[in-house]
N, C-alpha and C positions, 0 to 999 in steps of 0.2 A: 481610485478603482484601479487593479493591478490589470493590464493589457499586454498583449504579445510585445509591443513596442520596450515597454518598461521591463519586461522578463529578460528580451535579448539585451537590453542595455545593460541591464546589472550583471549579466553575465560576461559582457564584455569587459566590464571594470574589474570583475574578481578574476579572469581567467586572463585578460589582456597581458601579449608580451610587446615589448616596447623597442625589443630588436630581435633580430633573426638567431633563434636558438643554436646552439653551438653541438654539432652532432660528433658523437664517439668517433675515434679513428676506425675500428673496427666493425664498422658498420652499423644498421639502424637497429637501435635497441627494440625489443621485443614487450607489448603488454598485450596479456589477454583478458579477456574482459568474459564472465561466467553471467549470464542473464541477462535477459534484455527488457527487463520492467524500467519503471522511471528512472531507478539509479544504474543500471549497467547501461542501458540504451544512452544517457545523457552522457557519463563517463568515457565511453567509446568517442562519442563524437568531439567532445571537449579535448580529449585527450589527441587526438587524429588533428584536428584543426588549427588549436593553438600550439602545437608545436610545429607546425605548417611542413608536414610530411616527415620530420624526423624522425618519429616514431613509428614503427609498425602495429597496427592495431590489430585484432583480431576477435570478433565476437562471437562466444559460442552459445547458441540458441538455437535450439530445434527447430520452433516454430518459423514461419513465414510472417506473421502477424502476432500484435499483442494488443490484449483486449484490456483497456483500463480497469481495476477495480475502482476507482475514483470515478465518480459519476454512473456506475453501473446501475446505483441505485434510481439515478434519471430514468435509466431504461427500463427500469421494474416498475418505475409511477408511469412511463406513458410519455415522457417529457423527451427523449431520445430514441431514436434505433439503432439497432444493434450494431449496425454499419459505421454510425457516428462515434463508439468507443473503440472502437477496431482499428489500427495504424500498422502500414506496411514498415519494413526497412531497408526499402529498396534503396534511399536516397543516402542513407549513411553509407553505403557503397560508392554509388555512382559519384556524391558529392564530398567525401572525404577519402577514399580508397581504403574503408574500414573492410575487412575480409569479414564474411559472415560464414561459420560453419554452424549448419545445420545436424549439430547431434547434441545431444545429452551429455554433459561431462559427468564422468562417472566418480572420478577420485583426485584427489591431489597428491602428488609425489613431490612432497616439501623439501627433500632432499636432493633431488635432480633438479628441481624447478620445474617442473613438469604437469601438464593435466592428461588424465587418461580420459579417453573418449568412450563413447559407447562401443563402438566397431574393434575396441583395443588399440587405436593411435594414439600416438602421444603428441602433444604441444607443447615445447618449450619457453619459457617467459624469463624476462627481467625483472617485471613487477606482476604481479597478478590482483586482479578486480574479483572480488567475489560479490555478486548482487542476485544471492540464489531465493530473496523473500522469505517467506515462511514455509514452513509444515506443519500439516495438522497432526493432534494427538487423538488419534482415532479412539484409543481406548479412555479418552477423558471423560466419556459420557456413557455411564451403564448402561448395556444392551445396544448403543449404536458402534458403528465402525466403518471403514471400509465399503462392506458390503451392503451398508445401509444407507449410502449418501445417494443412490438415485430414486430413495422413494421418500429419504429424510433428509434435502438437500441442506448443503452447506451453502454453497455459492460464494465462497470468501476466497475461490482462485478463480478470478472472472473467465468466463468464458460457457461452455456448455453448461456448466451448473448453473450460470447465471439466467439462461435461457430456459432450464429446466424451471426453474423457479419461478420465472414470468408464468410459464404454462399452468405450472399450477397453483397461483394466484389467482389464473384468469379463469381457472375451473371450480373456484371455492363458488358454493352456492350461497345465496343470503339467507343469513342465519348459521352458518359455517363457523366452527372453530378455528384461529389460528393461535399454533403454540410455537413462540422463538426460545431457545434456551442461548441467552448470552454468554459470550466467551468471561475467561477470568482473566484480570489482568498478566503479564501485559500482553497485547494482543494489536494486531493491525486494524489502523483507524480507528480511535476510541471514540468517537461519534458515528462511525457507520452502521451499527446494530439499527440505532435509533434514528435516524435517516431511513433507513429502510423499511422501519415501524412506521412511519411518516406516509413514506410512497405507496406502501400495503394498504393503507387506511384512505389513503387518497383513491387509490384506483377501484375498491370497493364502494365509496362513497358515491363516485364518479359514475359508475354502472349501477346506482339504486340499491346498492348491496348494504344496505345500513343496519341491518339486522346481526352483521357479523360481526365477530368477536376476535380481538388480538390478546392473548396473554404473553407477555414480556417475563421470563422466569429467568431472573437475573442471580448470578451468586455474589457478586459486589451490592456493598451497601451503598452508591451511588456512582452516577457516572457520567461522562464528559457532558454539558451542557445541560445538565437534569431538569434544570428550573424553567429555562426556555422549551425544552422538547416539552414537559407536562403542562405547560401554557399552551404549548401550541395545538397540542393533542385535543383538549378540553374546549378550545375555541374552534377547531376544524372539527374536530373528530368525536363529538360527546356520546360518552357511552361504549365508544369503539375500542376504547386502547385501556389496558390495564397493564400498568408494569407492578410487580410484586419482586419486593427483595427476599434475602437468604434468611432474614429472622420471620418472613412469614411461609415461605414455603417450605423452610426447614431440609433443602436440599434436593438434589434428584435423582431418584430413587433407581427409577430405570425407564428406560424407553422401549416399544415393542413396535418394532414398522411393521410387522406383520396385520397388527389390530389398529395403529396408529393411534397409541397411548402412549400417556406419559404421566408416569406417576410420580409425585413428590410426598415429602414426609405429612404435607398437610393435605393435599388434593390429589386425585387422581384424573386426569383430562382424557375421555373415551372418544374412538370414534373422529379424532381430529382431521379436518378437511384438509391441514397442513401442517406438518413439523418442521421448522427451520432450525436444523442444529448447527449454533455455531462453537467448534471445541475449542479447547487449548491449543495454543500454538508455540512454536519453536521456531529457531533459525532453519534454513534451510538444510537437508541432510549431508550435501557436499561441504560444507564448513566444518558441522558437528562432525565428520567421520575425519575431518583433515587436522582434529583437538585442537580447533579455534576458537570452540566456545568454551564456557565455564559452567558451572553446576546451574545455573537459572536456564540453560538451554541456548543461548546469546554470546555473541562475540565481543571482546572486551575491544574498544579499540584506543588510539591516541587523538584526544578532542582536538590538537591542532592540525592533523590531517588524515583522519578515519583509518589509520592504520592500524592493523591489528598490532596487539600488545605482545602476541605470540609468535609472529615471525615478520619481519622488516619488511619481507617482501611482497607481503600481502597486503592489500586493502580492502575493508570489508564496509561494503555502504547499504542503507537501505534499512527495511525491515530486521535482516538478519543482526545487525549490528545492536548494543547497549550506548546510545547516543544521547544517555544522559536525559535532561529535561526535553529534550525533541521527542514530540509520538512519533507512531511509525505511520506514515504517512506518505502519498505520492509527493507530495509540494517537500518535504523533508528528505525523501529520497534522491530528488532532483538537486536540492541544495547542497546535501553532502557529496553527490557526486563531481560538483566543480570544485570542492574543496579538494577531493583527493585527485581529481584531472590535474589540477594546478600544481600539486605537492609531486606528483610523479613528472609532470613535466619538469619541473624544476629539478630532481634528482636524476634524471635520465637527459637532459639537455643541457644543463648549466645555465639554464635561463633564469630572469627573475620571478620571484614569487611574493605573493602579498599577504599580509594578516587573515587568518581563516575568520570566515564569517558565515552565519548559517540564519535561515529564517525557515518560517513555516505557518500557513494559513489553511485550517479547516472550515470548508463552507458547507452547511447541512439544510437543504429543501425541506421543511415541514409542509407547507402547502403553495399553489402555485402563487409565485411572487412574495412569498412568506419563507426569506432565508435569514439564517444567523450564522454567524462566526464567530472562530475562536483561534488564535496564534499567538505568534510571538517574533522575538528577533532573538539569538543565541550567541554566545559566545564561548570559546573554549575557555576551561581554566586548568589548574595542574590535576584535578581529580576528575572533570568531567565537562560535557557539553553543557552549559550554565545559562539560563533564562536571563537575557539582559532586561527585555521588557514584553508583558505580556497586554492581551486584550482581547475581551470577550463582548459579545452581544450583550445589550439590556432589553429588560422585559418590556419596557415603558416606550419602545422605539415606535415611529408612526409607520404606517402600513407604506406610505410614498419609501422611505428609508429602507423599509425590508426589500421592497422592489428593486431598489437601485443596488444594495448587496447580491441579490439575485445576477441582474447585469454583471456586476463586478465578477461573481463565480463563473457565469458562462464564459466572460473574456479572459478570465483566468486558465480555462481548459483550454481556448482555443490558442491561448499562449504557449502553455505548456507543452502540449504535442507537438506545436510546431518546434518548440526549444529541443524538443527530444528527436524527433524524426527527421526534419528538413534542415 
């Protein structure tokens, strides 16, 4: 099982310093971190902590709190409260001396090594960490857009959208139809949409609404943990969930938020009780506008350090990066942030560093005490971050083992948020 102690011990082994760092004669070097999610908060903390105050760290994040996308499905399913997935940044300032600038970063002036803030002011940096997460491609689903997200929510950026989706789910009547439009690759958290379907089905079943139906319209031929999810749906929610691949539905032709209609090449779903549109995604706009993304819409990095291949003063971590075999997940972002923090500390203080190593696990709750997982250990190769070892749950696992995996899931969450914010 992974718990808080193991996460903190692993962090110490990865980023530990054997001797006091050497500070540059002209004063403290400056690191600006843009984005306070799993990657950004972790990077800011470990740069400040492991440099022993030798580096001036500024976190640019307009919010006072961060709501995790990971475990937001457990909120949807009634296993966690909203407060339990929402965390404050206060201790990063009080414990590590990190300056928290509560503004949006609007641009990167790479030639001057400055960040432009929403009020027009600028922050200079010696190294910049970009952890902007994702942007949604609002034009990727015909008929849906920014103006429709309050009617057909995505809930793929955790916060008010997550609460909206929960309210809409609670309002579905027995016999109602729910349509989820799943995203194309690549996207944040590969098992995420399908855990969400499981939690929706759980809430419906738990409240006696077993005649409700969930249709998953997927642009992909297959998805993460497909066999495990489909076995779980048949076991726990018989007749309630139907996954439909692109060869059957023949593409999403249009959605109409006014009539709650979804039209595919094969069938039209009318008067839906809930439509959850998860669109295509790209790296956060600030990274793209800075010229740090390639044609894929994501940002290429050096596998050894998470440094941008297009600017040696910038590191890009988390969902915005092209991280090879690593999926886009909170665990991945946390792991990548520690590698970047170590590299930055080494560059700016001439202190010892260690070879990069990465890890990820994605747990998915299918039903109470029925949790599956997938993950791996990763290492840098010349062309990309490559899986050195992978694992995935099996379909024949015992109920007791699945219960233990859920306890592992809960322990990991407690450990990672403590690792990020305390």
